[in-house]
DOVEXDO-136445 format. One line per 8 residues: number of its first residue (from 1); for each residue x, y, z of C-alpha. Coordinates in nm, 4 decimals. Layout:
% residues N
NUM) X:Y:Z | ...
% end
This chain:
% residues 294
1) 0.0000:0.0000:0.0000 | 0.2797:0.2430:0.0914 | 0.4665:0.1571:-0.2285 | 0.1597:0.2252:-0.4400 | 0.1045:0.5586:-0.2632 | 0.4690:0.6539:-0.3246 | 0.4350:0.5527:-0.6912 | 0.1217:0.7645:-0.7276
9) 0.3030:1.0664:-0.5850 | 0.5858:1.0071:-0.8324 | 0.3371:0.9785:-1.1195 | 0.1669:1.3025:-1.0110 | 0.4939:1.4973:-1.0218 | 0.5868:1.3223:-1.3480 | 0.2620:1.4543:-1.4981 | 0.3207:1.8064:-1.3610
17) 0.6687:1.8072:-1.5143 | 0.5188:1.7101:-1.8504 | 0.3139:2.0327:-1.8520 | 0.6263:2.2459:-1.8847 | 0.6779:2.4024:-2.2311 | 0.9191:2.2373:-2.4716 | 1.1634:2.5299:-2.4734 | 1.2057:2.5055:-2.0970
25) 1.2373:2.1263:-2.1051 | 1.5193:2.1534:-2.3575 | 1.7039:2.3926:-2.1259 | 1.6712:2.1216:-1.8617 | 1.7917:1.8645:-2.1157 | 2.1129:2.0621:-2.1656 | 2.1721:2.0397:-1.7914 | 2.0835:1.6697:-1.7863
33) 2.3450:1.6072:-2.0560 | 2.6146:1.7682:-1.8407 | 2.5035:1.5613:-1.5423 | 2.4860:1.2308:-1.7305 | 2.8043:1.2696:-1.9313 | 3.0415:1.4770:-1.7205 | 2.8876:1.4285:-1.3755 | 2.7800:1.0722:-1.3020
41) 2.9279:0.9464:-1.6333 | 2.6209:0.7256:-1.6873 | 2.7193:0.4066:-1.8716 | 2.9900:0.5968:-2.0550 | 3.2079:0.2866:-2.0624 | 2.9225:0.0815:-2.2137 | 2.8636:0.3417:-2.4858 | 3.2346:0.3719:-2.5616
49) 3.2828:-0.0049:-2.5852 | 2.9770:-0.0477:-2.8073 | 3.0981:0.2247:-3.0431 | 3.4495:0.0777:-3.0592 | 3.3110:-0.2646:-3.1510 | 3.0554:-0.1291:-3.3977 | 3.2875:0.1166:-3.5747 | 3.6469:-0.0104:-3.5551
57) 3.7213:0.1721:-3.8826 | 3.6499:0.5129:-3.7263 | 3.9113:0.7159:-3.5428 | 3.8963:0.7778:-3.1670 | 3.7981:1.1390:-3.2395 | 3.5107:1.0319:-3.4654 | 3.3766:0.7868:-3.2067 | 3.4100:1.0448:-2.9308
65) 3.2030:1.2885:-3.1349 | 2.9267:1.0276:-3.1773 | 2.9476:0.9475:-2.8052 | 2.8856:1.3097:-2.7049 | 2.6119:1.3508:-2.9658 | 2.4439:1.0407:-2.8284 | 2.4398:1.1688:-2.4699 | 2.3050:1.5040:-2.5888
73) 2.0264:1.3225:-2.7679 | 1.9650:1.0897:-2.4750 | 1.8934:1.3935:-2.2547 | 1.6474:1.5254:-2.5158 | 1.4838:1.1827:-2.5344 | 1.4305:1.1771:-2.1580 | 1.2448:1.5089:-2.1477 | 1.0499:1.4333:-2.4660
81) 0.9327:1.1024:-2.3182 | 0.8051:1.2865:-2.0126 | 0.6399:1.5495:-2.2317 | 0.4429:1.2905:-2.4273 | 0.2374:1.2165:-2.1155 | 0.0354:1.5348:-2.1639 | 0.1127:1.6330:-2.5229 | -0.1922:1.7345:-2.7283
89) -0.2889:1.5686:-3.0554 | -0.2220:1.8944:-3.2407 | 0.1276:1.9293:-3.0939 | 0.2032:1.5629:-3.1545 | 0.1068:1.5855:-3.5218 | 0.3334:1.8887:-3.5584 | 0.6317:1.7080:-3.4068 | 0.5822:1.3535:-3.5398
97) 0.4957:1.3518:-3.9108 | 0.4079:1.0340:-4.1023 | 0.5673:1.0526:-4.4495 | 0.3647:0.7832:-4.6282 | 0.0319:0.7165:-4.4508 | -0.1235:0.6034:-4.7793 | 0.0794:0.2805:-4.7734 | -0.1385:0.1365:-4.4978
105) -0.4598:0.1735:-4.6973 | -0.2846:0.0379:-5.0082 | -0.2081:-0.2877:-4.8289 | -0.5441:-0.3005:-4.6529 | -0.7190:-0.2782:-4.9934 | -0.5222:-0.5898:-5.0919 | -0.6440:-0.7614:-4.7740 | -0.2944:-0.7577:-4.6243
113) -0.1938:-0.6774:-4.2690 | 0.1435:-0.5185:-4.1921 | 0.4062:-0.6130:-3.9387 | 0.6842:-0.3573:-3.8954 | 1.0261:-0.3968:-3.7370 | 1.1474:-0.0972:-3.5381 | 1.4685:-0.0152:-3.3565 | 1.5322:0.1801:-3.0393
121) 1.6211:0.4659:-3.2651 | 1.5048:0.8266:-3.2489 | 1.2055:0.8938:-3.0280 | 1.0369:0.5546:-3.0512 | 0.8045:0.6433:-2.7610 | 0.6642:0.9554:-2.9286 | 0.6251:0.7710:-3.2581 | 0.4369:0.4925:-3.0777
129) 0.1968:0.7532:-2.9443 | 0.1383:0.8986:-3.2934 | 0.1092:0.5487:-3.4413 | -0.2425:0.5115:-3.3000 | -0.3661:0.7942:-3.5246 | -0.2516:0.6193:-3.8433 | -0.5710:0.4219:-3.9165 | -0.9067:0.3310:-3.7663
137) -0.8027:-0.0358:-3.7798 | -0.6074:-0.1907:-3.4925 | -0.2566:-0.0515:-3.4453 | -0.0604:-0.2877:-3.2226 | 0.2559:-0.2042:-3.0304 | 0.4469:-0.4890:-2.8704 | 0.6317:-0.3844:-2.5556 | 0.8363:-0.5184:-2.2676
145) 0.6656:-0.4409:-1.9329 | 0.8446:-0.2340:-1.6692 | 0.9358:-0.3996:-1.3402 | 0.7153:-0.1506:-1.1542 | 0.3504:-0.2435:-1.2326 | 0.2117:0.0966:-1.1244 | 0.4412:0.2946:-1.3544 | 0.3903:0.0345:-1.6281
153) 0.0108:0.0730:-1.6142 | 0.0377:0.4527:-1.6135 | 0.2794:0.4654:-1.9059 | 0.0732:0.2226:-2.1136 | -0.2382:0.4304:-2.0539 | -0.0525:0.7295:-2.1984 | 0.0838:0.5282:-2.4907 | -0.2691:0.4196:-2.5822
161) -0.4215:0.7708:-2.5665 | -0.4569:0.8000:-2.9436 | -0.5735:0.4478:-3.0203 | -0.2775:0.2072:-3.0098 | -0.3272:-0.1383:-2.8634 | -0.0490:-0.2404:-2.6233 | 0.0519:-0.6075:-2.6164 | 0.3250:-0.7576:-2.4002
169) 0.5980:-0.9627:-2.5667 | 0.4695:-1.2811:-2.4004 | 0.1181:-1.2241:-2.5354 | 0.2262:-1.1372:-2.8890 | 0.1849:-1.4702:-3.0658 | -0.1517:-1.5448:-2.9050 | -0.2815:-1.1959:-2.9866 | -0.1639:-1.2061:-3.3480
177) -0.3272:-1.5445:-3.4047 | -0.6539:-1.4213:-3.2538 | -0.6497:-1.1205:-3.4908 | -0.5341:-1.3033:-3.8043 | -0.8702:-1.2439:-3.9758 | -0.8569:-0.8678:-3.9105 | -0.6514:-0.6055:-4.0906 | -0.3884:-0.4738:-3.8488
185) -0.0626:-0.2794:-3.8390 | 0.1818:-0.4062:-3.5773 | 0.5185:-0.2758:-3.4610 | 0.7780:-0.4916:-3.2845 | 1.1251:-0.3941:-3.1701 | 1.3911:-0.5608:-3.3827 | 1.6818:-0.4898:-3.1481 | 1.5626:-0.6267:-2.8145
193) 1.8058:-0.8630:-2.6426 | 1.6589:-1.2111:-2.5870 | 1.6710:-1.3565:-2.2384 | 1.9412:-1.6087:-2.1589 | 1.7010:-1.8993:-2.2251 | 1.5494:-1.7407:-2.5372 | 1.8625:-1.7213:-2.7514 | 1.8227:-1.9413:-3.0609
201) 1.9794:-1.7407:-3.3432 | 2.2719:-1.5049:-3.4000 | 2.3078:-1.2689:-3.6950 | 2.5747:-1.0157:-3.7887 | 2.4827:-0.6687:-3.6635 | 2.7141:-0.3696:-3.6259 | 3.0278:-0.5695:-3.6856 | 2.9566:-0.8471:-3.4321
209) 2.7474:-1.1638:-3.3868 | 2.4218:-1.0589:-3.2205 | 2.1456:-1.2626:-3.0593 | 1.8052:-1.1645:-3.2015 | 1.4417:-1.2571:-3.1528 | 1.2741:-1.4446:-3.4385 | 0.9230:-1.3266:-3.3500 | 0.8750:-1.0939:-3.6475
217) 0.9692:-1.3686:-3.8887 | 0.7499:-1.6307:-3.7206 | 0.4436:-1.4063:-3.7005 | 0.4818:-1.2806:-4.0584 | 0.4945:-1.6360:-4.1910 | 0.1989:-1.7481:-3.9806 | -0.0233:-1.4532:-4.0735 | 0.1164:-1.3741:-4.4216
225) 0.1556:-1.0101:-4.3169 | 0.3748:-0.7834:-4.5275 | 0.7038:-0.7070:-4.3501 | 0.8160:-0.3454:-4.3320 | 1.0609:-0.1327:-4.1408 | 0.9338:0.1407:-3.9104 | 1.1845:0.4138:-3.9925 | 1.2120:0.7177:-3.7639
233) 1.4276:1.0185:-3.8516 | 1.5118:1.3253:-3.6459 | 1.4575:1.6346:-3.8625 | 1.5584:1.8845:-3.5948 | 1.5411:1.9053:-3.2165 | 1.1996:1.7774:-3.1100 | 1.0735:1.7155:-3.4650 | 1.0621:1.3776:-3.6386
241) 0.9314:1.1928:-3.9403 | 0.8428:0.8270:-3.9594 | 0.7491:0.5988:-4.2447 | 0.6807:0.2358:-4.3272 | 0.9444:0.0991:-4.5649 | 0.8449:-0.2248:-4.7463 | 1.0961:-0.5047:-4.7012 | 0.9260:-0.8358:-4.7828
249) 0.5860:-0.8771:-4.9495 | 0.5547:-1.2561:-4.9466 | 0.6938:-1.3851:-4.6152 | 0.5816:-1.7435:-4.6751 | 0.8131:-1.7655:-4.9753 | 1.1270:-1.6612:-4.7860 | 1.4091:-1.8825:-4.6664 | 1.4677:-1.9429:-4.2966
257) 1.6112:-1.6323:-4.1240 | 1.5761:-1.4232:-4.4424 | 1.3172:-1.1918:-4.2858 | 1.5189:-1.1523:-3.9668 | 1.8433:-1.0804:-4.1504 | 1.6664:-0.8297:-4.3761 | 1.5120:-0.6117:-4.1067 | 1.8275:-0.6266:-3.8915
265) 2.0373:-0.5166:-4.1911 | 1.8035:-0.2243:-4.2569 | 1.8334:-0.1003:-3.9003 | 2.2120:-0.1404:-3.9172 | 2.2247:0.0742:-4.2324 | 2.0248:0.3530:-4.0690 | 2.2449:0.3453:-3.7589 | 2.5567:0.3688:-3.9746
273) 2.4125:0.6758:-4.1500 | 2.3310:0.8719:-3.8303 | 2.4518:0.6693:-3.5306 | 2.3816:0.9176:-3.2500 | 2.0102:0.8374:-3.2416 | 2.0419:0.4673:-3.1491 | 2.0383:0.3364:-2.7903 | 2.4130:0.2891:-2.7386
281) 2.3878:0.2732:-2.3579 | 2.2008:-0.0581:-2.3821 | 2.4083:-0.3699:-2.3046 | 2.3080:-0.5247:-2.6361 | 2.5854:-0.7829:-2.6707 | 2.5504:-0.9889:-2.3539 | 2.5714:-1.3241:-2.5282 | 2.8242:-1.4832:-2.7628
289) 2.7630:-1.7679:-3.0115 | 3.0346:-1.9783:-2.8489 | 2.8358:-1.9774:-2.5228 | 2.5580:-2.1692:-2.7003 | 2.7617:-2.4246:-2.8924 | 2.6850:-2.7777:-2.7871
% end
């Protein structure tokens, strides 16, 4: 009871903070960057190691520049994620623009659902919020629940404000099968790290063998949904575009792992183009193929 009361107080102040104007929040973000990078040095070693492994061809100076750009963006991402709790539909549409909304109706007219792979790239939280406004059909976002159930319930309520349907990773397959006769657009993260007992496949990603989930591939083949990439780009501070990029139209005709390798390669290409917007502070490479050899 006391924990729930404390969580509710935290949520209340979280909401109050979200009411601050963007210009003021970005001033705070500049201070947060200094605190994270120069003060507590939050996961700086993790970021530096990940960049060294991903870009061995770059000089130390080039990687250091990306490192600092990443922490600057991470601070922006933190305040933008808070801001989305109370952001209006009008403001959201101004800051998160869909480049090709017509593609959804094109596939729906063919009787095809869409499953899109997305990375932890750009402001994936704000794009998830805008995603619900894309169509009057079901828009499904697959997510990993937070450890704190009170904050998890609150955040999911905010994520669903404009129509998205939130589905936990464990419920994904069951939900997709139950909706196989409906036209849907679903988004799943392509760069989540599988749990230690969930690792079944490694692919090459950012210059190193990487354990990946096969869920997108399995669901696409089961439901015959068109596979796309959910591409987010940062236009300027606080302003983004997103689009659905077709990758594979006939998933049932693909070879094993072809779908997985394709969407992972697309994300890798985008990261290589503008690396500062990916989640470098995540411990993505916990597992090695040799640990799973029998």
